[in-house]
C-alpha positions in Angstrom: 4.2 -3.4 18.1 3.5 0.4 18.0 0.7 2.1 16.9 -0.3 5.0 15.5 -3.9 7.0 15.5 -6.2 7.9 12.2 -6.6 11.3 12.3 -10.2 12.2 13.6 -10.8 8.7 14.7 -10.0 5.9 17.5 -8.7 3.5 15.0 -4.8 2.7 16.0 -3.1 0.6 13.5 0.2 -1.0 13.8 3.3 0.8 12.5 4.1 -2.1 10.5 1.1 -3.2 8.3 0.9 -5.9 5.7 0.5 -5.3 2.1 -1.6 -7.9 0.3 -0.6 -7.3 -3.4 1.3 -10.3 -3.6 -1.2 -12.6 -2.5 -3.4 -11.8 -5.5 -0.9 -13.8 -7.9 -0.9 -13.2 -11.3 -2.9 -11.0 -12.9 -3.0 -9.0 -16.5 -4.3 -5.5 -17.7 -7.2 -6.2 -19.9 -6.6 -3.2 -21.7 -2.8 -3.5 -22.5 -1.9 -7.1 -21.5 0.8 -5.7 -19.1 1.1 -7.5 -15.7 -0.1 -6.2 -12.8 0.5 -9.3 -10.5 3.1 -11.4 -8.8 4.4 -14.7 -10.0 1.6 -17.4 -8.1 1.7 -17.7 -4.4 1.9 -20.8 -2.3 -1.1 -20.5 0.2 0.4 -22.1 2.9 3.4 -20.1 3.1 1.4 -17.0 2.6 -1.0 -18.6 5.5 2.4 -19.0 7.6 3.6 -15.1 6.6 -0.1 -13.7 8.2 0.4 -16.1 11.1 3.9 -14.5 11.8 3.1 -10.7 11.4 -0.4 -11.7 13.6 2.3 -13.0 16.2 4.6 -9.7 15.9 1.6 -7.7 16.7 0.3 -6.2 13.1 -3.3 -5.4 12.6 -3.7 -3.5 9.4 -3.9 -5.1 6.3 -3.9 -3.7 3.0 -5.6 -5.1 0.1 -7.8 -4.0 -3.2 -10.0 -6.0 -5.5 -7.9 -5.8 -8.2 -5.4 -7.9 -6.5 -5.7 -11.2 -8.3 -9.3 -9.8 -9.0 -10.7 -10.9 -6.0 -8.2 -13.5 -4.6 -6.2 -11.7 -2.1 -9.4 -10.5 -0.2 -10.7 -14.3 0.0 -6.9 -15.1 1.1 -6.7 -13.1 3.7 -10.2 -13.9 5.1 -9.3 -17.6 4.6 -6.6 -17.3 6.4 -8.1 -15.4 9.5 -11.0 -18.4 9.7 -8.2 -20.7 9.7 -6.0 -19.1 12.4 -9.3 -17.9 14.9 -8.7 -14.5 14.2 -11.3 -12.2 15.4 -12.7 -9.4 13.3 -12.8 -6.3 15.2 -8.9 -6.9 16.4 -7.9 -6.5 12.9 -7.7 -3.2 10.8 -8.8 -4.1 6.9 -8.3 -1.7 4.2 -9.7 -2.5 0.5 -9.7 -0.7 -2.7 -11.9 0.6 -5.3 -10.9 2.1 -8.9 -8.6 0.1 -10.9 -11.0 -3.0 -11.5 -14.0 -1.7 -13.6 -15.7 -4.9 -14.7 -18.6 -4.2 -17.0 -19.0 -0.8 -16.2 -17.6 2.2 -18.2 -15.7 3.6 -15.6 -14.5 2.6 -12.4 -15.7 5.3 -10.3 -19.3 5.0 -11.8 -21.5 5.3 -8.4 -23.3 1.9 -9.2 -20.1 0.3 -9.5 -18.3 1.4 -6.6 -21.2 0.0 -4.5 -20.8 -3.0 -6.5 -17.6 -3.4 -5.7 -17.9 -2.5 -2.0 -20.5 -5.5 -1.3 -18.1 -8.3 -3.0 -15.1 -7.2 -1.1 -17.5 -7.5 1.8 -18.5 -11.0 0.7 -14.8 -11.6 -0.3 -13.3 -10.4 3.5 -15.9 -12.6 5.2 -16.8 -9.0 6.8 -19.6 -6.5 7.4 -17.5 -3.7 7.3 -14.2 -2.0 5.8 -12.1 -0.2 8.2 -10.3 1.7 5.5 -12.1 2.0 1.9 -9.9 3.5 -0.8 -10.2 5.3 -4.6 -7.5 3.7 -5.7 -6.5 6.4 -8.3 -7.1 10.3 -8.5 -8.3 9.9 -12.5 -12.1 10.8 -12.3 -12.6 12.3 -15.3 -13.3 9.6 -18.4 -16.0 8.1 -20.5 -19.6 8.4 -19.1 -23.1 9.6 -20.1 -24.3 13.3 -19.2 -28.0 14.2 -17.7 -29.5 13.8 -21.5 -27.4 10.6 -22.0 -25.1 11.6 -24.3 -22.0 9.6 -24.3 -18.7 12.1 -23.4 -15.1 11.5 -22.7 -14.6 14.1 -20.2 -17.3 13.2 -17.7 -16.1 14.0 -14.4 -17.0 11.4 -11.6 -15.5 13.0 -8.6 -18.7 14.4 -6.9 -21.3 11.5 -7.7 -18.0 8.8 -6.6 -17.6 11.0 -3.3 -21.0 11.2 -2.6 -21.6 7.2 -2.9 -18.3 6.8 -0.2 -20.1 8.5 1.9 -23.1 7.0 1.7 -21.1 4.0 2.4 -20.1 5.1 5.7 -23.4 6.3 6.2 -24.4 2.8 6.3 -22.0 1.3 8.4 -20.3 -0.6 5.4 -17.1 1.9 5.6 -15.6 3.1 8.7 -13.0 5.6 7.0 -12.7 6.9 3.6 -9.1 6.7 1.7 -7.7 8.0 -1.3 -4.7 6.7 -3.4 -3.3 8.9 -6.1 -0.4 9.3 -8.0 0.5 13.1 -8.3 -0.1 15.8 -5.9 -2.6 17.5 -8.2 -4.8 14.4 -8.1 -4.6 14.2 -4.0 -5.1 18.4 -4.1 -8.0 17.8 -6.1 -10.0 14.7 -4.4 -9.0 15.8 -0.9 -11.2 18.8 -0.7 -14.4 17.1 -2.1 -13.9 13.1 -0.8 -12.7 14.4 2.5 -10.6 11.1 3.4 -8.5 11.0 6.5 -6.0 8.4 5.2 -3.9 8.7 1.7 -1.6 6.3 0.2 1.0 6.2 -2.0 4.9 4.9 -2.3 7.4 5.9 -0.1 11.1 5.0 0.1 14.8 5.8 0.1 14.8 6.3 -3.5 11.1 8.1 -3.7 10.2 10.4 -0.9 7.9 13.0 -2.9 5.3 12.8 -0.7 6.7 12.1 2.7 9.3 15.3 2.2 9.5 18.0 4.9 8.2 21.2 3.4 6.5 19.6 0.2 3.0 19.9 -0.9 1.8 16.9 0.1 3.0 17.8 3.5 1.3 20.9 3.4 -2.4 19.2 2.0 -1.9 16.8 4.8 -2.1 19.3 7.4 -4.4 21.7 6.0 -7.2 18.6 5.8 -5.7 16.5 9.1 -5.1 13.0 7.3 -2.7 10.6 7.5 -0.3 8.8 5.1 0.2 5.2 4.7 3.3 4.1 2.7 3.6 1.4 0.3 6.6 0.1 -1.3 8.9 1.0 1.5 11.6 -1.9 0.5 11.0 -1.0 -2.9 10.2 -4.4 -3.9 13.6 -5.8 -2.5 16.1 -3.3 -4.2 16.2 -1.4 -0.8 17.4 -5.0 0.8 20.4 -5.4 -1.3 19.3 -8.6 -2.2 19.8 -8.7 -6.5 23.3 -9.1 -7.7 23.6 -6.2 -10.0 26.4 -8.5 -12.2 23.2 -10.9 -12.6 20.1 -8.9 -12.6 17.0 -11.4 -11.8 14.7 -12.9 -14.1 11.2 -13.2 -13.2 8.7 -15.6 -13.8 5.8 -15.0 -16.5 3.1 -13.3 -15.1 5.3 -11.3 -12.5 4.9 -7.7 -12.3 8.6 -6.8 -11.6 9.7 -8.4 -14.9 8.3 -5.1 -16.6 10.0 -2.7 -14.0 13.1 -0.8 -15.5 14.7 -0.4 -11.9 15.9 -3.9 -12.0 18.7 -3.7 -14.2 22.7 -3.7 -13.5 23.2 0.2 -13.6 20.2 0.6 -10.7 21.0 -2.3 -8.6 24.9 -1.0 -8.8 24.1 2.6 -7.4 21.8 1.7 -4.7 24.2 -1.2 -3.4 27.2 1.5 -3.0 24.3 3.4 -0.9 23.3 0.7 0.9 27.0 0.0 2.0 26.9 3.1 4.0 23.6 1.9 5.7 24.9 -1.3 6.4 27.7 0.0 7.8 25.9 2.6 10.0 23.0 0.7 11.5 25.1 -2.8 11.8 24.5 -4.9 14.9 25.7 -7.9 16.2 23.7 -11.0 15.6 21.1 -8.8 13.3 21.5 -10.3 9.6 22.3 -7.5 6.8 18.5 -8.0 4.7 17.0 -7.3 8.7 19.2 -4.5 8.8 18.7 -2.9 5.6 14.4 -3.7 5.9 14.3 -2.4 9.5 16.3 0.7 8.6 14.1 1.2 5.4 10.8 1.1 7.4 12.0 3.0 10.2 13.5 6.2 8.2 9.4 6.1 6.4 7.9 5.8 10.0 10.4 8.9 11.0 8.3 11.2 8.6 5.5 13.6 10.0 2.2 12.4 9.0 3.1 8.7 8.0 0.8 6.2 10.0 2.1 3.0 8.7 4.6 1.6 6.1 3.2 -1.5 4.4 5.7 -4.2 2.9 4.4 -6.9 1.1 5.3 -10.7 2.1 4.9 -13.9 0.2 6.4 -16.0 2.8 7.3 -16.3 7.1 10.9 -15.4 6.2 9.8 -12.3 4.2 7.0 -11.5 7.2 9.8 -12.2 10.3 11.8 -9.9 8.3 9.4 -7.1 8.0 8.9 -7.2 11.4 12.5 -6.1 12.8 11.3 -2.5 12.5 8.6 -3.1 14.6 11.0 -3.9 17.5 14.1 -1.8 16.8 13.7 1.6 18.3 12.0 4.4 16.2 14.6 6.4 14.0 15.8 9.6 15.4 15.9 12.3 13.4 19.6 13.2 13.2 19.8 9.1 11.3 16.8 10.3 9.0 18.7 13.4 7.7 21.8 11.5 7.3 19.8 8.6 5.3 18.5 11.2 3.0 21.7 12.7 2.5 23.0 9.4 1.6 19.9 9.2 -1.1 19.7 12.3 -2.6 22.9 12.2 -4.4 
C-alpha cells in the first residue's frame, strides 16, 4: 500500500482508505425525514471487510458522528478491539456538523466539544487523527451577545477557535474541512486553517480536483491536501447495475432517493465504462476489479489528492477496493484519456 503525507505533518495515510458511512446502517434526517443512511449492515461482514482492509495495508478510516448516530464509530472501535489492532498504527478521521442533538446549531462551540468527547468515547481513543467540520454552512440560528435570537448568526470564528482548542488539548491532531461548494471552502479555510479538505471526486464529478480549478488554487495557496469520497460513485462506476432493470433499494437506504439510479443515467455510464474496460482489461482480472482500480487510481492521479475512500459492506467489496493499491499508479496520459471519455 502506498501512502501520502498530510501537508505540514508527518502523518502518512494510505492512498486507499475506507469510508465508514455504510457501517452506520439506517438513519434519517430529523428535519426532513429523508434517509441519510444505508440498509442495515451485518457486523460480521463488516468485521471481515475491515480485516481485509488492514491486511491490504489500509490505515485510513473515515467516520462521522452522524453515521448511524455513533454506531459506525462504535463498530469501528469494536472491530479494532476484536482484531487486536494497535491504535497508533491507524489514522482515524471523524466529523462533526450534521448532527446537532439538542443544540440550536451543530457548530455551537459547546456542542462541538460535546460531540468530540462522545466520538472519543465511541472510538475508544484519546485522540482523533483528523477531525472535520462536516459542512461549510456556518450561518444559522443563534444568540448574539445580548441574548437576542437571530437567524443570521455566524458560528465560524468561534467554531474555529473551539477546534484549535481541541488541538492544543491533544484531542485532535489535524483539522479538516468538508464542504459542498468552493465558496464555502474559500470562506472557511483562512479562518479554520485546515490541512485536509474533503468532498466527492470521481469520473462523473471532478469539480474539486480538476487541474486549474479554483479548488486547486485554494489548496496550493493554503497547503491543503484532499480526501476524495465516492470514487466509485456508490457502485455506479462499477457497471454493476442493469440499466434495463434499475436497482430497488431497501427502505432506509440513502441510494433509494438518488436520481442517478435510473435507466438513462446507467445506460450512458455503461457505454463509457465499456471503453474503460477495453483499455485497462488484463487477463485474470474481473471487469469489476478493473473498473474499481481504474476509477480509484484516476482520482489519485490528481495533484493534492491524499487518499480515496470508497465505502464497503463486506469482505468482497473491501478486496475489490484494494485492487487500486496493488496496480501501478495511473499515468497522466491515461488520466487525460479518461477525462476525455467522461467529458462528453
